[in-house]
C-alpha positions in Angstrom: -7.0 -0.9 -0.2 -9.1 -1.8 2.7 -6.4 -4.0 4.0 -3.7 -1.1 4.0 -6.1 1.1 5.9 -6.5 -1.5 8.3 -2.7 -1.8 9.0 -2.5 2.1 8.8 -5.3 2.4 11.6 -3.7 -0.4 13.9 -6.9 -2.5 13.4 -4.6 -5.4 12.4 -3.0 -7.5 15.3 0.7 -8.9 14.7 4.0 -7.4 13.5 2.7 -4.1 12.0 0.7 -3.0 15.2 3.3 -4.3 17.6 6.1 -2.3 15.6 4.1 0.5 14.7 4.7 0.0 10.8 2.1 1.8 9.0 3.8 3.4 5.9 3.6 1.6 2.4 6.5 2.2 0.7 6.3 -0.4 -2.1 3.5 -2.4 -3.8 2.8 -4.3 -7.1 -0.7 -4.7 -8.6 -1.6 -7.9 -10.1 -4.8 -9.2 -12.0 -4.9 -12.6 -10.3 -4.4 -13.4 -6.8 -2.2 -16.5 -7.3 0.3 -14.3 -9.1 0.5 -11.9 -6.3 0.7 -14.6 -3.6 3.8 -16.1 -5.8 5.8 -12.6 -6.1 5.1 -11.7 -2.3 6.7 -15.6 -1.6 9.5 -14.8 -4.0 10.3 -11.4 -2.3 9.9 -12.8 1.2 12.8 -15.3 0.5 15.2 -12.3 -0.5 17.7 -11.0 1.6 16.9 -8.0 3.3 19.5 -5.8 1.3 17.9 -6.9 -1.9 14.2 -6.0 -0.6 15.5 -2.4 0.4 17.0 -2.0 -3.2 13.7 -3.0 -4.8 12.1 -0.2 -2.7 15.0 2.3 -3.2 14.6 1.6 -6.9 11.1 3.0 -7.3 10.7 5.2 -4.1 14.3 6.4 -3.0 12.6 8.6 -0.4 10.7 6.0 1.2 7.3 8.1 1.1 4.2 6.6 2.1 2.5 5.8 -1.1 -0.8 5.3 0.7 -0.7 8.3 2.9 -3.9 9.8 0.8 -5.8 6.5 0.9 -9.1 6.6 2.3 -9.2 10.3 2.8 -12.1 12.2 1.0 -11.4 13.1 -2.3 -13.1 16.7 -2.2 -15.7 15.7 -4.8 -19.3 16.6 -3.9 -22.6 14.9 -4.5 -25.3 16.6 -6.3 -26.2 18.2 -9.9 -23.5 17.6 -12.8 -21.4 20.5 -13.5 -23.0 20.7 -16.8 -26.8 20.0 -18.1 -26.9 18.4 -21.5 
């Protein structure tokens, strides 16, 4: 999550900052980082059409999946709601 928030805020120099790319439209979760790197490498080798099809299969509207990430949840600190 921290990396996504860095990109959304423009804090990371490079492609995403230069072209103002700040929406997360697809992601996969992995338990092991080496599996995530292997999957990213695999997807990067695909043609654009195949990558777009992957995104559209799970997020046809292209919505920002991280639009609420990093925002307050509305939960408040203090006493528990119920006392036991």
